Structure formats: C-alpha cells, structure tokens
C-alpha positions, 0 to 999 in steps of 0.5 A, spaced: 564 472 472 561 479 474 555 478 469 554 471 472 554 474 479 548 479 477 544 474 474 544 470 480 543 476 484 536 477 480 534 470 481 535 470 488 531 477 488 525 474 484 525 468 489 525 472 495 519 476 492 515 469 491 517 466 497 518 472 502 519 471 508 524 466 506 530 464 510 537 463 507 537 455 508 530 455 504 534 459 498 540 455 499 536 448 497 532 452 492 538 454 488 543 448 490 548 454 492 553 454 498 550 457 504 555 463 504 554 465 497 547 466 498 548 469 505 553 474 501 548 476 496 542 477 501 547 482 504 549 485 498 542 486 496 540 489 503 545 494 503 543 496 496 536 497 499 533 491 495 532 486 501 530 487 508 530 482 514 523 481 516 521 485 522 518 479 526 524 474 524 530 477 522 533 470 520 528 471 514 528 476 508 523 480 504 523 485 499 525 492 501 523 499 500 527 500 494 523 495 490 517 498 492 519 505 490 521 503 483 515 499 481 511 506 482 515 509 477 514 504 472 507 504 473 507 511 471 506 509 464 500 504 465 493 505 464 491 506 471 496 512 472 493 515 466 486 514 468 487 517 475 491 523 474 486 528 471 480 526 476 486 526 482 487 533 480 480 535 479 479 532 486 485 536 489 482 543 486 475 542 489 478 540 496 484 543 496 487 537 500 492 532 498 490 527 494 494 520 493 493 514 489 496 507 492 496 500 490 496 494 494 503 490 495 499 483 495 497 483 503 504 486 505 501 493 505 499 499 500 504 503 496 503 510 494 504 511 486 502 518 485 500 524 489 497 531 487 499 536 493 494 542 495 497 549 497 496 549 504 502 551 508 500 545 513 499 539 509 500 532 509 505 529 505 506 522 502 512 520 498 512 516 492 514 509 494 512 510 501 508 504 504 503 503 509 499 498 513 493 495 510 489 495 517 491 502 519 489 506 513 483 508 509 487 506 503 488 499 506 481 499 509 478 500 502 482 495 499 481 490 504 473 491 504 473 488 497 477 482 498 474 475 498 473 472 505 479 467 504 484 472 503 482 476 509 483 470 513 490 469 510 491 477 512 489 476 519 493 470 521 499 475 522 496 479 527 495 487 527 500 492 530 498 498 534 500 505 532 496 509 536 489 508 541 485 508 534 488 503 531 484 497 530 488 491 532 482 485 533 480 481 527 473 481 529 473 488 530 476 490 523 471 485 519 466 489 522 469 496 520 470 493 513 463 491 512 461 498 514 466 501 509 463 496 503 456 498 505 458 506 505 463 505 499 469 509 503 473 508 508 475 513 514 482 513 518 482 518 524 489 518 527 489 510 526 496 510 523 499 517 523 497 522 529 494 528 527 493 525 520 486 523 517 484 520 510 478 518 506 479 513 501 475 509 496 477 503 491 479 503 484 476 496 481 477 492 475 472 489 471 471 483 476 470 488 482 477 486 485 481 492 488 487 495 484 488 501 488 485 506 493 484 513 492 484 518 498 484 525 500 489 526 506 489 532 511 491 534 518 486 533 523 486 540 525 482 541 518 478 535 519 470 536 520 466 530 521 460 534 519 463 534 512 464 527 512 458 525 507 460 530 502 468 528 502 466 521 502 461 522 496 467 526 492 472 521 493 467 515 491 465 518 485 472 520 483 474 513 484 468 510 480 471 515 475 478 512 475 475 505 475 471 507 468 476 510 465 481 505 466 476 499 463 475 503 457 
C-alpha cells in the first residue's frame, strides 16, 4: 500500500510538470482518482517543497523549488557542466567577480546550476537552484533573445512583473531590447531584478542555435563601470562561445 502511494505521488508530480499550472479537478479527471486523494497528495508534495500553488491563481499547482534544486545537482555529471567549469574559473580569475551558469526552466524562469565565487568581501551570491525571472535578468534576456518569435509570443501572454523602476514590463519594449541583445551578443541587467546588482550574460547554444544555458558575470552596482561594458561583454561572450564549442565536441 505504501509503495502504491509513492507511485501515485510520483505520477501526480510528473503530471503537474507536464500540465502546470493545473487544478485538482483536472488531475482528478486525468487519473480517475477521488478528488480527496488527489488533494491530499498535492498537499503532501507541497509540504515537502516539490509542488507549490501558482502565484496568480492559488487553485492551480506547479512545480516547486525543491525540484528545481535537484535538477542542478543531476546536471553536474552532464557534458554541459563539464564543458562550462574550466572556462568559468578562468573568467572569474580574469575579472574577480562572481560567475554563474543558469539554465532555462522551459519559459518559467532561469535556474542557477553552477557558480564560481570571487574573493571580494562584498559580492553577489546566487545559491545553486535559485530561480529568477526571464524578463528581468541578463541571463533570461540572453536566452529569450535566441528563442523563435512564436515562443516569445507564448511567453509574453502572461504579462511581466515589475521588480523595480528598471524592470522592462512592456512586451514591445522587451522585444526591442532582445533585438539589441542578439545584435551585440550579450545582455545587461542594471538593477532590473535585484536592487544593487548588475550582470552581463551571453547564451550557450546547441548545434541548431537553441539556447541551452546562459553564462553571466554578476557584480554589485558599486563596482559596475559602464565604460568597461564593451570589455566585459566581449569576455562573457567569448567564454560562452568557448563553452558552446566544448559542449559540441
């Protein structure tokens, strides 16, 4: 009986991942189970951190942060992680700022999967498994700039949350910014998501030009020098290109 309950929980977790955000009623129809059984399973998975209520509609369920934290740990044995590690360390040694690698969680956001810290007493910090919005971060912009127009249109239907005065919340304005990102090869975040934090990011692509991840240098606003932006952008894009090449070997 206990194993059957575990199997049911895993099946419901997988169903939420496929159909999120999803309601109890939709899951009940999908599995043909009593509503009370599905509700109890969802609450158990929620308490464990595997699922969470959707931010805008609490009657719907989506994947929780625990799942997002587990995936980066699994990624550490992957070819992407192996391809990125040494170039990230070299970039950190060159700039002495925090370097991180993030992967897109479909169109839900970016997830930090690796980080190399600098030795400054004051520095930015991104825990492995941390999530951030696509529309308000350099890493997110680096990925969005390389998505097909249809995927961006799907992403833009939900609207954009503002995190500060610098956050781009208009779809047309974001499209224009993403064109600039693609033209110059890197994205810049200056207080768009977290106040006092800046970042420069470039995409890691697969053989078809699809964004697999984003490499970023992150630093406090107090150390951000706009005059160095072309230099920083070149270093980040060159490193991302190296990771792409290493991953495709």
